[in-house]
TORLOLO-159151 format. One record per residue (C-alpha): chain; y, z, x. Coordinates in steps of 0.25 Angstrom, whole numbers, m for minus. Layout:
% TORLOLO-159151
(rec 'A', (Y, Z, X))
...
This chain:
% TORLOLO-159151
(rec 'A', (602, 475, 106))
(rec 'A', (605, 464, 116))
(rec 'A', (618, 458, 113))
(rec 'A', (617, 443, 116))
(rec 'A', (632, 441, 115))
(rec 'A', (635, 451, 125))
(rec 'A', (624, 445, 134))
(rec 'A', (631, 432, 134))
(rec 'A', (645, 438, 137))
(rec 'A', (639, 446, 148))
(rec 'A', (632, 434, 153))
(rec 'A', (645, 426, 155))
(rec 'A', (652, 438, 163))
(rec 'A', (639, 440, 171))
(rec 'A', (638, 425, 174))
(rec 'A', (652, 425, 179))
(rec 'A', (649, 437, 188))
(rec 'A', (636, 432, 193))
(rec 'A', (642, 418, 195))
(rec 'A', (652, 424, 205))
(rec 'A', (642, 432, 213))
(rec 'A', (630, 423, 213))
(rec 'A', (632, 409, 207))
(rec 'A', (643, 405, 216))
(rec 'A', (635, 408, 228))
(rec 'A', (624, 399, 223))
(rec 'A', (634, 388, 220))
(rec 'A', (641, 387, 234))
(rec 'A', (627, 386, 241))
(rec 'A', (627, 371, 240))
(rec 'A', (641, 371, 245))
(rec 'A', (638, 380, 257))
(rec 'A', (626, 371, 261))
(rec 'A', (635, 360, 265))
(rec 'A', (644, 369, 274))
(rec 'A', (633, 379, 280))
(rec 'A', (621, 376, 288))
(rec 'A', (608, 382, 284))
(rec 'A', (609, 393, 294))
(rec 'A', (623, 397, 289))
(rec 'A', (620, 396, 275))
(rec 'A', (608, 405, 278))
(rec 'A', (617, 415, 285))
(rec 'A', (627, 415, 273))
(rec 'A', (616, 417, 263))
(rec 'A', (609, 428, 271))
(rec 'A', (622, 436, 272))
(rec 'A', (624, 434, 257))
(rec 'A', (610, 439, 253))
(rec 'A', (612, 450, 263))
(rec 'A', (625, 455, 257))
(rec 'A', (619, 454, 243))
(rec 'A', (607, 462, 247))
(rec 'A', (615, 473, 255))
(rec 'A', (625, 475, 243))
(rec 'A', (616, 483, 234))
(rec 'A', (610, 490, 247))
(rec 'A', (623, 494, 252))
(rec 'A', (628, 499, 239))
(rec 'A', (615, 505, 235))
(rec 'A', (617, 497, 222))
(rec 'A', (627, 506, 217))
(rec 'A', (634, 495, 209))
(rec 'A', (622, 495, 200))
(rec 'A', (624, 510, 198))
(rec 'A', (638, 508, 194))
(rec 'A', (635, 497, 184))
(rec 'A', (624, 505, 178))
(rec 'A', (632, 518, 176))
(rec 'A', (645, 512, 172))
(rec 'A', (637, 504, 161))
(rec 'A', (635, 516, 153))
(rec 'A', (646, 525, 157))
(rec 'A', (657, 527, 147))
(rec 'A', (667, 537, 154))
(rec 'A', (678, 530, 163))
(rec 'A', (678, 542, 173))
(rec 'A', (663, 541, 175))
(rec 'A', (664, 526, 177))
(rec 'A', (675, 529, 188))
(rec 'A', (666, 539, 194))
(rec 'A', (654, 529, 195))
(rec 'A', (662, 518, 201))
(rec 'A', (669, 526, 211))
(rec 'A', (657, 533, 216))
(rec 'A', (649, 520, 217))
(rec 'A', (660, 513, 224))
(rec 'A', (661, 524, 235))
(rec 'A', (646, 523, 237))
(rec 'A', (647, 508, 239))
(rec 'A', (658, 509, 249))
(rec 'A', (651, 520, 257))
(rec 'A', (638, 512, 257))
(rec 'A', (646, 500, 262))
(rec 'A', (652, 508, 273))
(rec 'A', (639, 513, 278))
(rec 'A', (633, 498, 277))
(rec 'A', (645, 492, 284))
(rec 'A', (645, 503, 296))
(rec 'A', (630, 500, 297))
(rec 'A', (631, 485, 297))
(rec 'A', (642, 486, 307))
(rec 'A', (634, 494, 316))
(rec 'A', (622, 484, 315))
(rec 'A', (631, 473, 318))
(rec 'A', (636, 478, 331))
(rec 'A', (622, 473, 336))
(rec 'A', (620, 461, 327))
(rec 'A', (635, 456, 328))
(rec 'A', (633, 447, 315))
(rec 'A', (643, 436, 315))
(rec 'A', (646, 438, 300))
(rec 'A', (646, 453, 300))
(rec 'A', (660, 456, 295))
(rec 'A', (659, 445, 284))
(rec 'A', (646, 451, 280))
(rec 'A', (651, 466, 280))
(rec 'A', (663, 463, 271))
(rec 'A', (656, 454, 262))
(rec 'A', (646, 465, 260))
(rec 'A', (657, 474, 256))
(rec 'A', (663, 465, 246))
(rec 'A', (649, 462, 240))
(rec 'A', (646, 477, 238))
(rec 'A', (660, 478, 231))
(rec 'A', (658, 466, 223))
(rec 'A', (645, 470, 217))
(rec 'A', (650, 484, 214))
(rec 'A', (662, 478, 206))
(rec 'A', (653, 469, 198))
(rec 'A', (644, 480, 194))
(rec 'A', (656, 489, 191))
(rec 'A', (661, 478, 181))
(rec 'A', (647, 477, 175))
(rec 'A', (646, 492, 173))
(rec 'A', (660, 493, 167))
(rec 'A', (654, 482, 157))
(rec 'A', (666, 473, 162))
(rec 'A', (657, 460, 163))
(rec 'A', (670, 452, 162))
(rec 'A', (675, 456, 176))
(rec 'A', (661, 455, 181))
(rec 'A', (661, 440, 177))
(rec 'A', (675, 438, 182))
(rec 'A', (671, 444, 196))
(rec 'A', (660, 433, 197))
(rec 'A', (669, 422, 192))
(rec 'A', (680, 426, 203))
(rec 'A', (670, 427, 213))
(rec 'A', (664, 413, 210))
(rec 'A', (678, 407, 212))
(rec 'A', (682, 414, 225))
(rec 'A', (668, 411, 231))
(rec 'A', (669, 396, 228))
(rec 'A', (683, 395, 233))
(rec 'A', (682, 403, 246))
(rec 'A', (668, 397, 249))
(rec 'A', (675, 383, 249))
(rec 'A', (687, 388, 257))
(rec 'A', (679, 396, 268))
(rec 'A', (667, 386, 269))
(rec 'A', (673, 372, 266))
(rec 'A', (687, 374, 271))
(rec 'A', (687, 385, 281))
(rec 'A', (673, 382, 286))
(rec 'A', (670, 396, 289))
(rec 'A', (655, 395, 286))
(rec 'A', (647, 408, 283))
(rec 'A', (659, 417, 287))
(rec 'A', (668, 410, 277))
(rec 'A', (658, 412, 266))
(rec 'A', (656, 427, 269))
(rec 'A', (671, 429, 269))
(rec 'A', (673, 421, 256))
(rec 'A', (663, 429, 249))
(rec 'A', (670, 442, 254))
(rec 'A', (684, 437, 249))
(rec 'A', (678, 433, 236))
(rec 'A', (672, 447, 233))
(rec 'A', (684, 455, 237))
(rec 'A', (694, 446, 229))
(rec 'A', (684, 447, 217))
(rec 'A', (682, 462, 217))
(rec 'A', (697, 464, 219))
(rec 'A', (701, 456, 207))
(rec 'A', (691, 461, 198))
(rec 'A', (695, 475, 200))
(rec 'A', (710, 472, 199))
(rec 'A', (709, 465, 186))
(rec 'A', (697, 470, 179))
(rec 'A', (705, 483, 174))
(rec 'A', (694, 492, 178))
(rec 'A', (698, 506, 173))
(rec 'A', (690, 514, 183))
(rec 'A', (698, 522, 193))
(rec 'A', (690, 522, 206))
(rec 'A', (692, 534, 215))
(rec 'A', (685, 541, 226))
(rec 'A', (687, 554, 218))
(rec 'A', (678, 548, 208))
(rec 'A', (666, 548, 217))
(rec 'A', (655, 557, 212))
(rec 'A', (643, 561, 220))
(rec 'A', (634, 563, 208))
(rec 'A', (638, 549, 203))
(rec 'A', (635, 544, 217))
(rec 'A', (621, 549, 216))
(rec 'A', (619, 544, 202))
(rec 'A', (623, 530, 206))
(rec 'A', (615, 530, 219))
(rec 'A', (603, 535, 212))
(rec 'A', (603, 524, 202))
(rec 'A', (608, 513, 211))
(rec 'A', (600, 514, 224))
(rec 'A', (586, 511, 217))
(rec 'A', (592, 499, 211))
(rec 'A', (593, 493, 225))
(rec 'A', (580, 486, 225))
(rec 'A', (583, 479, 212))
(rec 'A', (596, 474, 217))
(rec 'A', (590, 470, 230))
(rec 'A', (577, 464, 225))
(rec 'A', (582, 450, 225))
(rec 'A', (591, 451, 237))
(rec 'A', (580, 459, 245))
(rec 'A', (570, 448, 243))
(rec 'A', (581, 437, 245))
(rec 'A', (587, 444, 258))
(rec 'A', (573, 447, 263))
(rec 'A', (570, 432, 261))
(rec 'A', (582, 428, 269))
(rec 'A', (579, 437, 281))
(rec 'A', (564, 433, 281))
(rec 'A', (569, 418, 281))
(rec 'A', (578, 422, 293))
(rec 'A', (567, 429, 300))
(rec 'A', (556, 420, 299))
(rec 'A', (563, 406, 297))
(rec 'A', (578, 404, 300))
(rec 'A', (593, 403, 295))
(rec 'A', (591, 389, 291))
(rec 'A', (580, 393, 281))
(rec 'A', (589, 404, 276))
(rec 'A', (599, 393, 273))
(rec 'A', (589, 385, 265))
(rec 'A', (584, 397, 257))
(rec 'A', (598, 402, 254))
(rec 'A', (601, 389, 247))
(rec 'A', (588, 391, 238))
(rec 'A', (591, 405, 236))
(rec 'A', (605, 402, 231))
(rec 'A', (601, 392, 222))
(rec 'A', (591, 402, 216))
(rec 'A', (604, 409, 212))
(rec 'A', (605, 400, 200))
(rec 'A', (594, 408, 193))
(rec 'A', (599, 421, 199))
(rec 'A', (612, 419, 192))
(rec 'A', (606, 417, 178))
(rec 'A', (597, 429, 181))
(rec 'A', (608, 438, 185))
(rec 'A', (617, 436, 173))
(rec 'A', (605, 439, 164))
(rec 'A', (600, 451, 172))
(rec 'A', (614, 458, 172))
(rec 'A', (615, 457, 157))
(rec 'A', (601, 461, 155))
(rec 'A', (603, 473, 164))
(rec 'A', (616, 477, 156))
(rec 'A', (608, 476, 143))
(rec 'A', (596, 484, 148))
(rec 'A', (604, 495, 155))
(rec 'A', (615, 496, 144))
(rec 'A', (605, 497, 133))
(rec 'A', (602, 510, 127))
(rec 'A', (588, 506, 123))
(rec 'A', (576, 505, 132))
(rec 'A', (570, 491, 135))
(rec 'A', (557, 490, 128))
(rec 'A', (545, 483, 134))
(rec 'A', (545, 472, 123))
(rec 'A', (560, 470, 124))
(rec 'A', (559, 469, 140))
(rec 'A', (548, 460, 139))
(rec 'A', (555, 451, 129))
(rec 'A', (567, 450, 137))
(rec 'A', (560, 448, 150))
(rec 'A', (552, 437, 145))
(rec 'A', (564, 430, 139))
(rec 'A', (571, 431, 153))
(rec 'A', (558, 427, 160))
(rec 'A', (557, 414, 152))
(rec 'A', (571, 410, 153))
(rec 'A', (571, 413, 168))
(rec 'A', (559, 406, 172))
(rec 'A', (562, 394, 163))
(rec 'A', (576, 393, 170))
(rec 'A', (570, 394, 184))
(rec 'A', (561, 382, 180))
(rec 'A', (572, 373, 176))
(rec 'A', (581, 376, 188))
(rec 'A', (569, 375, 198))
(rec 'A', (567, 360, 193))
(rec 'A', (581, 357, 200))
(rec 'A', (579, 366, 212))
(rec 'A', (577, 356, 223))
(rec 'A', (587, 346, 217))
(rec 'A', (598, 357, 216))
(rec 'A', (596, 360, 231))
(rec 'A', (596, 345, 235))
(rec 'A', (608, 341, 227))
(rec 'A', (617, 353, 231))
(rec 'A', (614, 357, 245))
(rec 'A', (614, 351, 259))
(rec 'A', (601, 344, 263))
(rec 'A', (598, 355, 273))
(rec 'A', (596, 365, 261))
(rec 'A', (587, 356, 252))
(rec 'A', (575, 363, 256))
(rec 'A', (580, 375, 248))
(rec 'A', (576, 368, 235))
(rec 'A', (561, 370, 239))
(rec 'A', (563, 385, 237))
(rec 'A', (572, 386, 225))
(rec 'A', (563, 386, 213))
(rec 'A', (555, 398, 220))
(rec 'A', (568, 405, 222))
(rec 'A', (572, 402, 207))
(rec 'A', (559, 409, 203))
(rec 'A', (561, 420, 212))
(rec 'A', (575, 423, 206))
(rec 'A', (569, 423, 192))
(rec 'A', (559, 433, 196))
(rec 'A', (570, 442, 202))
(rec 'A', (577, 441, 188))
(rec 'A', (565, 446, 181))
(rec 'A', (564, 458, 191))
(rec 'A', (579, 461, 188))
(rec 'A', (577, 459, 173))
(rec 'A', (567, 471, 173))
(rec 'A', (575, 478, 184))
(rec 'A', (586, 480, 173))
(rec 'A', (575, 489, 165))
(rec 'A', (573, 497, 177))
(rec 'A', (588, 500, 178))
(rec 'A', (588, 503, 163))
(rec 'A', (578, 514, 165))
(rec 'A', (584, 518, 179))
(rec 'A', (570, 516, 185))
(rec 'A', (575, 510, 198))
(rec 'A', (563, 514, 206))
(rec 'A', (555, 503, 199))
(rec 'A', (566, 492, 203))
(rec 'A', (564, 498, 218))
(rec 'A', (549, 497, 218))
(rec 'A', (547, 484, 212))
(rec 'A', (558, 477, 220))
(rec 'A', (553, 482, 233))
(rec 'A', (539, 477, 230))
(rec 'A', (544, 463, 227))
(rec 'A', (553, 462, 239))
(rec 'A', (541, 466, 248))
(rec 'A', (532, 455, 242))
(rec 'A', (543, 445, 245))
(rec 'A', (545, 450, 259))
(rec 'A', (530, 450, 262))
(rec 'A', (527, 436, 256))
(rec 'A', (540, 430, 263))
(rec 'A', (537, 435, 277))
(rec 'A', (522, 431, 276))
(rec 'A', (524, 417, 271))
(rec 'A', (538, 412, 277))
(rec 'A', (532, 406, 289))
(rec 'A', (523, 398, 281))
(rec 'A', (531, 393, 269))
(rec 'A', (545, 397, 274))
(rec 'A', (555, 398, 263))
(rec 'A', (544, 397, 252))
(rec 'A', (539, 410, 257))
(rec 'A', (553, 417, 254))
(rec 'A', (554, 410, 240))
(rec 'A', (540, 413, 236))
(rec 'A', (542, 427, 241))
(rec 'A', (554, 430, 233))
(rec 'A', (547, 426, 220))
(rec 'A', (535, 435, 224))
(rec 'A', (544, 447, 227))
(rec 'A', (551, 446, 213))
(rec 'A', (538, 443, 206))
(rec 'A', (532, 456, 212))
(rec 'A', (544, 464, 207))
(rec 'A', (544, 457, 193))
(rec 'A', (529, 460, 191))
(rec 'A', (531, 475, 195))
(rec 'A', (543, 476, 185))
(rec 'A', (536, 469, 174))
(rec 'A', (524, 478, 175))
(rec 'A', (533, 490, 175))
(rec 'A', (540, 486, 162))
(rec 'A', (527, 480, 156))
(rec 'A', (535, 467, 152))
(rec 'A', (526, 458, 143))
(rec 'A', (527, 444, 149))
(rec 'A', (526, 431, 141))
(rec 'A', (516, 426, 151))
(rec 'A', (513, 413, 144))
(rec 'A', (528, 408, 145))
(rec 'A', (529, 414, 159))
(rec 'A', (516, 405, 163))
(rec 'A', (522, 393, 157))
(rec 'A', (535, 395, 165))
(rec 'A', (529, 398, 178))
(rec 'A', (520, 386, 177))
(rec 'A', (532, 377, 174))
(rec 'A', (539, 383, 186))
(rec 'A', (527, 380, 195))
(rec 'A', (527, 366, 190))
(rec 'A', (542, 364, 194))
(rec 'A', (539, 370, 208))
(rec 'A', (528, 360, 210))
(rec 'A', (537, 348, 206))
(rec 'A', (548, 353, 214))
(rec 'A', (539, 353, 227))
(rec 'A', (530, 341, 225))
(rec 'A', (537, 331, 215))
(rec 'A', (552, 334, 217))
(rec 'A', (562, 323, 214))
(rec 'A', (576, 325, 208))
(rec 'A', (572, 317, 196))
(rec 'A', (559, 326, 193))
(rec 'A', (568, 338, 196))
(rec 'A', (578, 334, 185))
(rec 'A', (567, 330, 175))
(rec 'A', (560, 344, 177))
(rec 'A', (574, 350, 175))
(rec 'A', (576, 343, 161))
(rec 'A', (562, 347, 157))
(rec 'A', (563, 362, 161))
(rec 'A', (577, 363, 155))
(rec 'A', (571, 359, 142))
(rec 'A', (560, 369, 143))
(rec 'A', (570, 380, 147))
(rec 'A', (578, 377, 134))
(rec 'A', (566, 378, 126))
(rec 'A', (560, 390, 132))
(rec 'A', (573, 398, 131))
(rec 'A', (578, 392, 118))
(rec 'A', (579, 405, 111))
(rec 'A', (587, 412, 122))
(rec 'A', (596, 400, 123))
(rec 'A', (598, 399, 108))
(rec 'A', (603, 413, 107))
(rec 'A', (612, 411, 119))
(rec 'A', (618, 398, 113))
(rec 'A', (620, 405, 99))
(rec 'A', (627, 417, 106))
């Protein structure tokens, strides 16, 4: 039975954890737009997205294996073996990556190479530490890591950008220092009872972890594969200035992603930890509730998309508001894919994740390349939505989820109306009027869920 009190408690800790890793990077974008040119912001954003994409690729998503196997493991010796084995794999994989990257850089001579390589290491270890705490059911320290990360990023970003004026290099150094301090303090003060040792490395455990983890790569990379692919497509067919504008829109779309990630992590915990198989009726019911909440939230936020960008960024980036609503919608579709992805994880049918994600990424790539010269950044924004929509339809078909089409149609028509108004009749006053109207509709549509949350 789903424990809603536990849900709310977990939400608080997960919100803190995600706030540190995602929300703060969104929050500082308006600040950075006043200190960096479009090309610089495009470079910085491309590095961050590349690191986020490479982290699961380098570690073959072993941190998810740690989380999954620790979650149901009772013996302390077995837990130590799991973590020690996984950590050895992560370090070895990173060493291979670093040597390869260094060799390639002998020809490229990339200006931010060493900042990039060290930040990549700290990012791999940061994600590993977060999943370690989740697997040990220590959501408190998962949250503390995020809160600490938040404070350090804000302080060091101001120091390196506004005071020392070190530009992109300063941003990368500040993130590296932040992650190292956060990981160190978390491990020192969280009182983890595991005694890690090279002697605890187990070949059989390594095979089990790798066999479980590597098929999860497409699910972990799905959003970032599409996002990173889009950045390089923009760079290849347009230029860095366009990447800077797109970076602003993509970061603001993180508003929806933050809410989604909190819910998806808790949903994943519930589905995987549950001893019962998820029935078709239960899955359909849960999915429809989430779908209605998500799309109605996107409609509300989309009414202010242009206004938010215009009031919080430098004038050179105002064009980003044109693509924001489409990216909000794309983010929502990505969340629906992740929702069903949790059921694949429960059933350990990771091949389904692999196939559906690759097909979706291919659709996005083809559409973006074909149309980017004609409609520029709109091609990338629309392509993202089409890619995730393809993946979602394939997963819905697999699990035979019964969709409430009448409610979905009403919501989609409402979203299209908002898009039309944004492009043809936009004014700040109309934007706020629509925000008030859609907010009222959101409260009515989701009144049952909100009532339960308030009572709890």
